[in-house]
PALUM-14589 format. One record per residue (C-alpha): residue in three letters; x, y, z. Coordinates in steps of 0.1 Angstrom, whole numbers, always signed. Example, Ala and Ser with C-alpha at 12.3 -4.5 7.8 and 13.67 -1.06 7.14 Angstrom:
<nodes>
@pavex:Ala; xx:+123; yy:-45; zz:+78 .
@pavex:Ser; xx:+137; yy:-11; zz:+71 .
</nodes>
This chain:
<nodes>
@pavex:Unk; xx:-1; yy:-2; zz:-2 .
@pavex:Unk; xx:+21; yy:+28; zz:-14 .
@pavex:Unk; xx:+4; yy:+61; zz:+13 .
@pavex:Unk; xx:+15; yy:+74; zz:+44 .
@pavex:Unk; xx:-8; yy:+59; zz:+70 .
@pavex:Unk; xx:-10; yy:+90; zz:+90 .
@pavex:Unk; xx:-21; yy:+106; zz:+56 .
@pavex:Unk; xx:-50; yy:+80; zz:+46 .
@pavex:Unk; xx:-58; yy:+67; zz:+83 .
@pavex:Unk; xx:-88; yy:+80; zz:+102 .
@pavex:Unk; xx:-124; yy:+66; zz:+117 .
@pavex:Unk; xx:-158; yy:+75; zz:+98 .
@pavex:Unk; xx:-163; yy:+109; zz:+102 .
@pavex:Unk; xx:-198; yy:+126; zz:+116 .
@pavex:Unk; xx:-224; yy:+111; zz:+129 .
@pavex:Unk; xx:-245; yy:+90; zz:+100 .
@pavex:Unk; xx:-255; yy:+56; zz:+99 .
@pavex:Unk; xx:-218; yy:+43; zz:+93 .
@pavex:Unk; xx:-200; yy:+70; zz:+111 .
@pavex:Unk; xx:-172; yy:+63; zz:+142 .
@pavex:Unk; xx:-195; yy:+82; zz:+163 .
@pavex:Unk; xx:-226; yy:+61; zz:+161 .
@pavex:Unk; xx:-207; yy:+29; zz:+160 .
@pavex:Unk; xx:-182; yy:+31; zz:+187 .
@pavex:Unk; xx:-201; yy:+17; zz:+220 .
@pavex:Unk; xx:-164; yy:-13; zz:+218 .
@pavex:Unk; xx:-145; yy:+19; zz:+225 .
@pavex:Unk; xx:-169; yy:+37; zz:+255 .
@pavex:Unk; xx:-175; yy:-2; zz:+274 .
@pavex:Unk; xx:-128; yy:-3; zz:+272 .
@pavex:Unk; xx:-131; yy:+36; zz:+284 .
@pavex:Unk; xx:-153; yy:+27; zz:+314 .
@pavex:Unk; xx:-137; yy:-4; zz:+323 .
@pavex:Unk; xx:-104; yy:+11; zz:+332 .
@pavex:Unk; xx:-120; yy:+42; zz:+348 .
@pavex:Unk; xx:-106; yy:+27; zz:+382 .
@pavex:Unk; xx:-70; yy:+24; zz:+367 .
@pavex:Unk; xx:-68; yy:+58; zz:+353 .
@pavex:Unk; xx:-83; yy:+72; zz:+391 .
@pavex:Unk; xx:-57; yy:+56; zz:+409 .
@pavex:Unk; xx:-28; yy:+65; zz:+386 .
@pavex:Unk; xx:-42; yy:+100; zz:+383 .
@pavex:Unk; xx:-43; yy:+104; zz:+414 .
@pavex:Unk; xx:-8; yy:+91; zz:+422 .
@pavex:Unk; xx:+0; yy:+120; zz:+397 .
@pavex:Unk; xx:-16; yy:+146; zz:+417 .
@pavex:Unk; xx:-3; yy:+139; zz:+450 .
@pavex:Unk; xx:+32; yy:+135; zz:+443 .
@pavex:Unk; xx:+34; yy:+171; zz:+422 .
@pavex:Unk; xx:+2; yy:+186; zz:+437 .
@pavex:Unk; xx:+5; yy:+213; zz:+406 .
@pavex:Unk; xx:-9; yy:+242; zz:+399 .
@pavex:Unk; xx:-15; yy:+239; zz:+360 .
@pavex:Unk; xx:-20; yy:+202; zz:+359 .
@pavex:Unk; xx:-17; yy:+191; zz:+317 .
@pavex:Unk; xx:-39; yy:+158; zz:+302 .
@pavex:Unk; xx:-33; yy:+142; zz:+273 .
@pavex:Unk; xx:-57; yy:+118; zz:+254 .
@pavex:Unk; xx:-35; yy:+103; zz:+225 .
@pavex:Unk; xx:-61; yy:+89; zz:+196 .
@pavex:Unk; xx:-89; yy:+111; zz:+210 .
@pavex:Unk; xx:-108; yy:+107; zz:+177 .
@pavex:Unk; xx:-144; yy:+120; zz:+175 .
@pavex:Unk; xx:-176; yy:+112; zz:+191 .
@pavex:Unk; xx:-192; yy:+108; zz:+223 .
@pavex:Unk; xx:-159; yy:+90; zz:+235 .
@pavex:Unk; xx:-139; yy:+119; zz:+233 .
@pavex:Unk; xx:-154; yy:+137; zz:+261 .
@pavex:Unk; xx:-159; yy:+102; zz:+282 .
@pavex:Unk; xx:-119; yy:+111; zz:+294 .
@pavex:Unk; xx:-122; yy:+141; zz:+300 .
@pavex:Unk; xx:-154; yy:+138; zz:+318 .
@pavex:Unk; xx:-138; yy:+114; zz:+343 .
@pavex:Unk; xx:-105; yy:+133; zz:+345 .
@pavex:Unk; xx:-126; yy:+160; zz:+359 .
@pavex:Unk; xx:-144; yy:+145; zz:+383 .
@pavex:Unk; xx:-116; yy:+122; zz:+397 .
@pavex:Unk; xx:-99; yy:+152; zz:+405 .
@pavex:Unk; xx:-124; yy:+172; zz:+422 .
@pavex:Unk; xx:-131; yy:+145; zz:+441 .
@pavex:Unk; xx:-97; yy:+139; zz:+454 .
@pavex:Unk; xx:-93; yy:+176; zz:+460 .
@pavex:Unk; xx:-121; yy:+173; zz:+480 .
@pavex:Unk; xx:-113; yy:+145; zz:+501 .
@pavex:Unk; xx:-77; yy:+161; zz:+504 .
@pavex:Unk; xx:-93; yy:+196; zz:+514 .
@pavex:Unk; xx:-70; yy:+210; zz:+486 .
@pavex:Unk; xx:-78; yy:+250; zz:+486 .
@pavex:Unk; xx:-47; yy:+255; zz:+463 .
@pavex:Unk; xx:-56; yy:+271; zz:+428 .
@pavex:Unk; xx:-61; yy:+242; zz:+396 .
@pavex:Unk; xx:-64; yy:+244; zz:+364 .
@pavex:Unk; xx:-63; yy:+214; zz:+339 .
@pavex:Unk; xx:-56; yy:+216; zz:+301 .
@pavex:Unk; xx:-65; yy:+187; zz:+277 .
@pavex:Unk; xx:-45; yy:+181; zz:+245 .
@pavex:Unk; xx:-71; yy:+159; zz:+223 .
@pavex:Unk; xx:-46; yy:+140; zz:+198 .
@pavex:Unk; xx:-53; yy:+120; zz:+165 .
@pavex:Unk; xx:-38; yy:+120; zz:+130 .
@pavex:Unk; xx:-42; yy:+151; zz:+107 .
@pavex:Unk; xx:-77; yy:+135; zz:+92 .
@pavex:Unk; xx:-97; yy:+130; zz:+122 .
@pavex:Unk; xx:-127; yy:+148; zz:+126 .
@pavex:Unk; xx:-120; yy:+176; zz:+146 .
@pavex:Unk; xx:-145; yy:+195; zz:+135 .
@pavex:Unk; xx:-172; yy:+173; zz:+150 .
@pavex:Unk; xx:-153; yy:+175; zz:+183 .
@pavex:Unk; xx:-158; yy:+212; zz:+186 .
@pavex:Unk; xx:-183; yy:+213; zz:+174 .
@pavex:Unk; xx:-194; yy:+191; zz:+201 .
@pavex:Unk; xx:-173; yy:+211; zz:+229 .
@pavex:Unk; xx:-200; yy:+238; zz:+243 .
@pavex:Unk; xx:-227; yy:+209; zz:+245 .
@pavex:Unk; xx:-202; yy:+191; zz:+267 .
@pavex:Unk; xx:-196; yy:+221; zz:+287 .
@pavex:Unk; xx:-228; yy:+233; zz:+292 .
@pavex:Unk; xx:-236; yy:+191; zz:+302 .
@pavex:Unk; xx:-209; yy:+198; zz:+330 .
@pavex:Unk; xx:-226; yy:+228; zz:+340 .
@pavex:Unk; xx:-255; yy:+212; zz:+347 .
@pavex:Unk; xx:-243; yy:+189; zz:+365 .
@pavex:Unk; xx:-219; yy:+209; zz:+387 .
@pavex:Unk; xx:-248; yy:+236; zz:+389 .
@pavex:Unk; xx:-225; yy:+259; zz:+379 .
@pavex:Unk; xx:-197; yy:+253; zz:+407 .
@pavex:Unk; xx:-168; yy:+230; zz:+389 .
@pavex:Unk; xx:-142; yy:+241; zz:+413 .
@pavex:Unk; xx:-115; yy:+234; zz:+385 .
@pavex:Unk; xx:-109; yy:+249; zz:+353 .
@pavex:Unk; xx:-104; yy:+237; zz:+325 .
@pavex:Unk; xx:-96; yy:+244; zz:+289 .
@pavex:Unk; xx:-94; yy:+219; zz:+255 .
@pavex:Unk; xx:-68; yy:+223; zz:+227 .
@pavex:Unk; xx:-67; yy:+199; zz:+197 .
@pavex:Unk; xx:-29; yy:+185; zz:+185 .
@pavex:Unk; xx:-29; yy:+169; zz:+150 .
@pavex:Unk; xx:-4; yy:+148; zz:+145 .
@pavex:Unk; xx:+8; yy:+108; zz:+150 .
@pavex:Unk; xx:+25; yy:+103; zz:+182 .
@pavex:Unk; xx:+48; yy:+78; zz:+170 .
@pavex:Unk; xx:+74; yy:+108; zz:+175 .
@pavex:Unk; xx:+76; yy:+140; zz:+195 .
@pavex:Unk; xx:+40; yy:+163; zz:+199 .
@pavex:Unk; xx:+50; yy:+184; zz:+230 .
@pavex:Unk; xx:+77; yy:+203; zz:+246 .
@pavex:Unk; xx:+99; yy:+183; zz:+271 .
@pavex:Unk; xx:+84; yy:+180; zz:+306 .
@pavex:Unk; xx:+54; yy:+201; zz:+297 .
@pavex:Unk; xx:+29; yy:+168; zz:+304 .
@pavex:Unk; xx:+16; yy:+156; zz:+339 .
@pavex:Unk; xx:-4; yy:+125; zz:+326 .
@pavex:Unk; xx:-11; yy:+108; zz:+290 .
@pavex:Unk; xx:-37; yy:+84; zz:+281 .
@pavex:Unk; xx:-46; yy:+60; zz:+253 .
@pavex:Unk; xx:-75; yy:+37; zz:+245 .
@pavex:Unk; xx:-78; yy:+18; zz:+213 .
@pavex:Unk; xx:-51; yy:+34; zz:+197 .
@pavex:Unk; xx:-17; yy:+16; zz:+203 .
@pavex:Unk; xx:-26; yy:-13; zz:+176 .
@pavex:Unk; xx:-25; yy:+7; zz:+154 .
@pavex:Unk; xx:+14; yy:+12; zz:+136 .
@pavex:Unk; xx:+33; yy:+41; zz:+113 .
@pavex:Unk; xx:+28; yy:+21; zz:+84 .
@pavex:Unk; xx:+24; yy:-13; zz:+66 .
@pavex:Unk; xx:+57; yy:-34; zz:+72 .
@pavex:Unk; xx:+79; yy:-27; zz:+44 .
@pavex:Unk; xx:+91; yy:-65; zz:+44 .
@pavex:Unk; xx:+61; yy:-73; zz:+34 .
@pavex:Unk; xx:+69; yy:-79; zz:-7 .
@pavex:Unk; xx:+105; yy:-91; zz:-16 .
@pavex:Unk; xx:+129; yy:-69; zz:-34 .
@pavex:Unk; xx:+115; yy:-77; zz:-69 .
@pavex:Unk; xx:+81; yy:-67; zz:-52 .
@pavex:Unk; xx:+58; yy:-94; zz:-50 .
@pavex:Unk; xx:+35; yy:-95; zz:-27 .
@pavex:Unk; xx:+44; yy:-118; zz:+6 .
@pavex:Unk; xx:+10; yy:-119; zz:+19 .
@pavex:Unk; xx:-16; yy:-130; zz:-9 .
@pavex:Unk; xx:-50; yy:-134; zz:+3 .
@pavex:Unk; xx:-45; yy:-121; zz:+34 .
@pavex:Unk; xx:-50; yy:-84; zz:+50 .
@pavex:Unk; xx:-33; yy:-96; zz:+83 .
@pavex:Unk; xx:-12; yy:-121; zz:+98 .
@pavex:Unk; xx:-24; yy:-155; zz:+103 .
@pavex:Unk; xx:-8; yy:-185; zz:+114 .
@pavex:Unk; xx:+1; yy:-199; zz:+87 .
@pavex:Unk; xx:+24; yy:-167; zz:+80 .
@pavex:Unk; xx:+53; yy:-164; zz:+108 .
@pavex:Unk; xx:+70; yy:-144; zz:+81 .
@pavex:Unk; xx:+45; yy:-120; zz:+79 .
@pavex:Unk; xx:+38; yy:-120; zz:+118 .
@pavex:Unk; xx:+76; yy:-111; zz:+122 .
@pavex:Unk; xx:+74; yy:-82; zz:+98 .
@pavex:Unk; xx:+40; yy:-74; zz:+119 .
@pavex:Unk; xx:+62; yy:-80; zz:+152 .
@pavex:Unk; xx:+91; yy:-60; zz:+145 .
@pavex:Unk; xx:+75; yy:-36; zz:+132 .
@pavex:Unk; xx:+56; yy:-31; zz:+160 .
@pavex:Unk; xx:+83; yy:-31; zz:+182 .
@pavex:Unk; xx:+98; yy:-2; zz:+161 .
@pavex:Unk; xx:+69; yy:+15; zz:+169 .
@pavex:Unk; xx:+60; yy:+11; zz:+203 .
@pavex:Unk; xx:+95; yy:+20; zz:+215 .
@pavex:Unk; xx:+97; yy:+51; zz:+195 .
@pavex:Unk; xx:+66; yy:+61; zz:+217 .
@pavex:Unk; xx:+75; yy:+48; zz:+253 .
@pavex:Unk; xx:+106; yy:+75; zz:+240 .
@pavex:Unk; xx:+84; yy:+107; zz:+229 .
@pavex:Unk; xx:+64; yy:+99; zz:+258 .
@pavex:Unk; xx:+93; yy:+103; zz:+287 .
@pavex:Unk; xx:+109; yy:+131; zz:+269 .
@pavex:Unk; xx:+75; yy:+148; zz:+273 .
@pavex:Unk; xx:+67; yy:+137; zz:+308 .
@pavex:Unk; xx:+75; yy:+155; zz:+333 .
@pavex:Unk; xx:+90; yy:+142; zz:+367 .
@pavex:Unk; xx:+61; yy:+120; zz:+386 .
@pavex:Unk; xx:+42; yy:+124; zz:+350 .
@pavex:Unk; xx:+26; yy:+88; zz:+344 .
@pavex:Unk; xx:+3; yy:+71; zz:+317 .
@pavex:Unk; xx:-25; yy:+44; zz:+310 .
@pavex:Unk; xx:-23; yy:+28; zz:+276 .
@pavex:Unk; xx:-55; yy:+3; zz:+264 .
@pavex:Unk; xx:-54; yy:-17; zz:+235 .
@pavex:Unk; xx:-60; yy:-46; zz:+218 .
@pavex:Unk; xx:-31; yy:-72; zz:+221 .
@pavex:Unk; xx:-38; yy:-114; zz:+228 .
@pavex:Unk; xx:-27; yy:-138; zz:+257 .
@pavex:Unk; xx:-6; yy:-158; zz:+242 .
@pavex:Unk; xx:+20; yy:-157; zz:+220 .
@pavex:Unk; xx:-3; yy:-174; zz:+192 .
@pavex:Unk; xx:-42; yy:-168; zz:+182 .
@pavex:Unk; xx:-65; yy:-174; zz:+202 .
@pavex:Unk; xx:-101; yy:-179; zz:+186 .
@pavex:Unk; xx:-112; yy:-139; zz:+187 .
@pavex:Unk; xx:-76; yy:-127; zz:+179 .
@pavex:Unk; xx:-78; yy:-100; zz:+151 .
@pavex:Unk; xx:-58; yy:-124; zz:+128 .
@pavex:Unk; xx:-95; yy:-143; zz:+128 .
@pavex:Unk; xx:-114; yy:-114; zz:+132 .
@pavex:Unk; xx:-97; yy:-98; zz:+96 .
@pavex:Unk; xx:-93; yy:-134; zz:+83 .
@pavex:Unk; xx:-131; yy:-135; zz:+76 .
@pavex:Unk; xx:-128; yy:-97; zz:+64 .
@pavex:Unk; xx:-101; yy:-109; zz:+32 .
@pavex:Unk; xx:-126; yy:-139; zz:+31 .
@pavex:Unk; xx:-156; yy:-113; zz:+18 .
@pavex:Unk; xx:-125; yy:-92; zz:-1 .
@pavex:Unk; xx:-114; yy:-127; zz:-22 .
@pavex:Unk; xx:-149; yy:-137; zz:-26 .
@pavex:Unk; xx:-150; yy:-108; zz:-46 .
@pavex:Unk; xx:-117; yy:-116; zz:-62 .
@pavex:Unk; xx:-134; yy:-144; zz:-73 .
@pavex:Unk; xx:-168; yy:-133; zz:-88 .
@pavex:Unk; xx:-142; yy:-105; zz:-105 .
@pavex:Unk; xx:-155; yy:-74; zz:-91 .
@pavex:Unk; xx:-122; yy:-71; zz:-77 .
@pavex:Unk; xx:-84; yy:-72; zz:-89 .
@pavex:Unk; xx:-64; yy:-101; zz:-72 .
@pavex:Unk; xx:-34; yy:-79; zz:-73 .
@pavex:Unk; xx:-57; yy:-54; zz:-50 .
@pavex:Unk; xx:-60; yy:-74; zz:-24 .
@pavex:Unk; xx:-30; yy:-90; zz:-25 .
@pavex:Unk; xx:-11; yy:-60; zz:-19 .
@pavex:Unk; xx:-38; yy:-44; zz:+10 .
@pavex:Unk; xx:-24; yy:-49; zz:+43 .
@pavex:Unk; xx:-34; yy:-37; zz:+72 .
@pavex:Unk; xx:-14; yy:-10; zz:+97 .
@pavex:Unk; xx:-20; yy:-28; zz:+124 .
@pavex:Unk; xx:-8; yy:-55; zz:+152 .
@pavex:Unk; xx:-21; yy:-65; zz:+179 .
@pavex:Unk; xx:+7; yy:-77; zz:+204 .
@pavex:Unk; xx:+14; yy:-107; zz:+230 .
@pavex:Unk; xx:+7; yy:-92; zz:+261 .
@pavex:Unk; xx:+45; yy:-107; zz:+275 .
@pavex:Unk; xx:+62; yy:-86; zz:+248 .
@pavex:Unk; xx:+45; yy:-55; zz:+254 .
@pavex:Unk; xx:+59; yy:-57; zz:+295 .
@pavex:Unk; xx:+92; yy:-72; zz:+278 .
@pavex:Unk; xx:+98; yy:-39; zz:+260 .
@pavex:Unk; xx:+85; yy:-17; zz:+293 .
@pavex:Unk; xx:+110; yy:-38; zz:+311 .
@pavex:Unk; xx:+145; yy:-33; zz:+285 .
@pavex:Unk; xx:+139; yy:+8; zz:+278 .
@pavex:Unk; xx:+141; yy:+15; zz:+312 .
@pavex:Unk; xx:+118; yy:+46; zz:+311 .
@pavex:Unk; xx:+93; yy:+36; zz:+328 .
@pavex:Unk; xx:+81; yy:+17; zz:+360 .
@pavex:Unk; xx:+51; yy:-5; zz:+351 .
@pavex:Unk; xx:+28; yy:-3; zz:+377 .
@pavex:Unk; xx:+0; yy:-21; zz:+368 .
@pavex:Unk; xx:-11; yy:-42; zz:+342 .
@pavex:Unk; xx:-47; yy:-59; zz:+330 .
@pavex:Unk; xx:-57; yy:-81; zz:+305 .
@pavex:Unk; xx:-97; yy:-83; zz:+301 .
@pavex:Unk; xx:-118; yy:-99; zz:+273 .
@pavex:Unk; xx:-143; yy:-79; zz:+259 .
@pavex:Unk; xx:-172; yy:-92; zz:+229 .
@pavex:Unk; xx:-166; yy:-88; zz:+192 .
@pavex:Unk; xx:-202; yy:-75; zz:+195 .
@pavex:Unk; xx:-210; yy:-43; zz:+210 .
@pavex:Unk; xx:-237; yy:-45; zz:+223 .
@pavex:Unk; xx:-232; yy:-82; zz:+245 .
@pavex:Unk; xx:-218; yy:-73; zz:+275 .
@pavex:Unk; xx:-215; yy:-107; zz:+287 .
@pavex:Unk; xx:-182; yy:-120; zz:+284 .
@pavex:Unk; xx:-191; yy:-158; zz:+289 .
@pavex:Unk; xx:-186; yy:-186; zz:+261 .
@pavex:Unk; xx:-225; yy:-189; zz:+249 .
@pavex:Unk; xx:-210; yy:-215; zz:+218 .
@pavex:Unk; xx:-236; yy:-235; zz:+208 .
@pavex:Unk; xx:-261; yy:-219; zz:+234 .
@pavex:Unk; xx:-291; yy:-212; zz:+202 .
@pavex:Unk; xx:-317; yy:-203; zz:+225 .
@pavex:Unk; xx:-296; yy:-169; zz:+230 .
@pavex:Unk; xx:-288; yy:-143; zz:+202 .
@pavex:Unk; xx:-298; yy:-133; zz:+162 .
@pavex:Unk; xx:-262; yy:-139; zz:+151 .
@pavex:Unk; xx:-269; yy:-121; zz:+121 .
@pavex:Unk; xx:-278; yy:-90; zz:+141 .
@pavex:Unk; xx:-250; yy:-96; zz:+161 .
@pavex:Unk; xx:-225; yy:-101; zz:+134 .
@pavex:Unk; xx:-244; yy:-69; zz:+116 .
@pavex:Unk; xx:-228; yy:-48; zz:+150 .
@pavex:Unk; xx:-194; yy:-67; zz:+148 .
@pavex:Unk; xx:-194; yy:-52; zz:+111 .
@pavex:Unk; xx:-204; yy:-19; zz:+115 .
@pavex:Unk; xx:-182; yy:-15; zz:+145 .
@pavex:Unk; xx:-155; yy:-24; zz:+119 .
@pavex:Unk; xx:-169; yy:-2; zz:+90 .
@pavex:Unk; xx:-167; yy:+25; zz:+113 .
@pavex:Unk; xx:-128; yy:+14; zz:+117 .
@pavex:Unk; xx:-115; yy:+7; zz:+85 .
@pavex:Unk; xx:-136; yy:+19; zz:+61 .
@pavex:Unk; xx:-114; yy:+49; zz:+47 .
@pavex:Unk; xx:-86; yy:+23; zz:+38 .
@pavex:Unk; xx:-109; yy:-1; zz:+24 .
@pavex:Unk; xx:-119; yy:+33; zz:-1 .
@pavex:Unk; xx:-79; yy:+44; zz:-5 .
@pavex:Unk; xx:-70; yy:+10; zz:-18 .
@pavex:Unk; xx:-105; yy:-2; zz:-43 .
@pavex:Unk; xx:-127; yy:+28; zz:-40 .
@pavex:Unk; xx:-163; yy:+33; zz:-28 .
@pavex:Unk; xx:-186; yy:+15; zz:-46 .
@pavex:Unk; xx:-181; yy:-21; zz:-27 .
@pavex:Unk; xx:-188; yy:-8; zz:+5 .
@pavex:Unk; xx:-221; yy:-19; zz:+10 .
@pavex:Unk; xx:-214; yy:-53; zz:-7 .
@pavex:Unk; xx:-183; yy:-62; zz:+14 .
@pavex:Unk; xx:-195; yy:-56; zz:+47 .
@pavex:Unk; xx:-231; yy:-77; zz:+35 .
@pavex:Unk; xx:-205; yy:-107; zz:+27 .
@pavex:Unk; xx:-184; yy:-96; zz:+58 .
@pavex:Unk; xx:-220; yy:-95; zz:+82 .
@pavex:Unk; xx:-226; yy:-132; zz:+66 .
@pavex:Unk; xx:-189; yy:-146; zz:+72 .
@pavex:Unk; xx:-191; yy:-130; zz:+109 .
@pavex:Unk; xx:-225; yy:-146; zz:+114 .
@pavex:Unk; xx:-213; yy:-177; zz:+107 .
@pavex:Unk; xx:-185; yy:-175; zz:+129 .
@pavex:Unk; xx:-206; yy:-168; zz:+157 .
@pavex:Unk; xx:-227; yy:-195; zz:+151 .
@pavex:Unk; xx:-195; yy:-217; zz:+158 .
@pavex:Unk; xx:-182; yy:-201; zz:+188 .
@pavex:Unk; xx:-185; yy:-167; zz:+208 .
@pavex:Unk; xx:-157; yy:-145; zz:+201 .
@pavex:Unk; xx:-141; yy:-118; zz:+221 .
@pavex:Unk; xx:-114; yy:-93; zz:+222 .
@pavex:Unk; xx:-81; yy:-93; zz:+243 .
@pavex:Unk; xx:-70; yy:-57; zz:+260 .
@pavex:Unk; xx:-41; yy:-49; zz:+275 .
@pavex:Unk; xx:-40; yy:-20; zz:+302 .
@pavex:Unk; xx:-11; yy:-8; zz:+312 .
@pavex:Unk; xx:-4; yy:+24; zz:+338 .
@pavex:Unk; xx:+28; yy:+35; zz:+338 .
@pavex:Unk; xx:+47; yy:+59; zz:+356 .
@pavex:Unk; xx:+80; yy:+81; zz:+344 .
@pavex:Unk; xx:+112; yy:+64; zz:+356 .
@pavex:Unk; xx:+135; yy:+93; zz:+377 .
</nodes>
């Protein structure tokens, strides 16, 4: 794929039926699930530094209702903490919302007035912590802020994205090595190796950039998709995107798409193995690993039960559940697909994908694996 990821990657804009704003409940659930970890990390940073001006950055903020959930959570955490500590010292909070340049920042800031009004109503106009919100377009695989200027970084559902598709997915003659696939599979160890090495480069760049930007005593909470084992489980990303590759290949067989187009389409993301991430953090030595958690979340954003319901046909409408999954994936991948194949195929492609996901869910329930890391800057 001959493009720069940061120029093409963004969630589907606006608030329409296929938009990210309408189809981001999966990400919303993770934000609420990790709130206790966020609260504990914010508390530690605040108690240690007791700043008069606190800078909080949300990396990969995207757009839609989820964008301001973290802002609201942090404000509530700080207000409650200051109340418990009986703090009289003034505090102002600066929020920086970061994402790639193609992100729908217009939607974000059109929503800001509504958010502020809601905060005023909930606090009856007595919010004790003034706050300010600013957008910061740019890739977090590099520097975004001045040295030692940030107290806390938060990122949710973003760090599985890569800065680029691995270059090693084609040989010296330019022949694609991942034919028929759009992500690595269990049968393509060479492809997995290329993805893993690209992820390692990106993640280390991320850690070094954030270390430089964080104040002494600063911290981070990072939440992203990954996997429990080195080999993929039933719900891991290679299966989720394998079903999308099947849909694309069926369109090749019917002459709707060129085989070459599919063979050269590889997704710029990677769900890392938990232990690999921990090893990179420890080896780099820039951060103390305060807390690690791992949890499961159903592929279906509207399925809130993480238990396995395989073959329990008294339960769900699998077609509806599959449609929920497909809508979620479309809201994330549509811009990449349009860039490679055009927009004419979208409805047909995701109808086929829904069918594939439905067949998969009938056989077994599938969950995402979500990794959570709370880090503290080493002195």
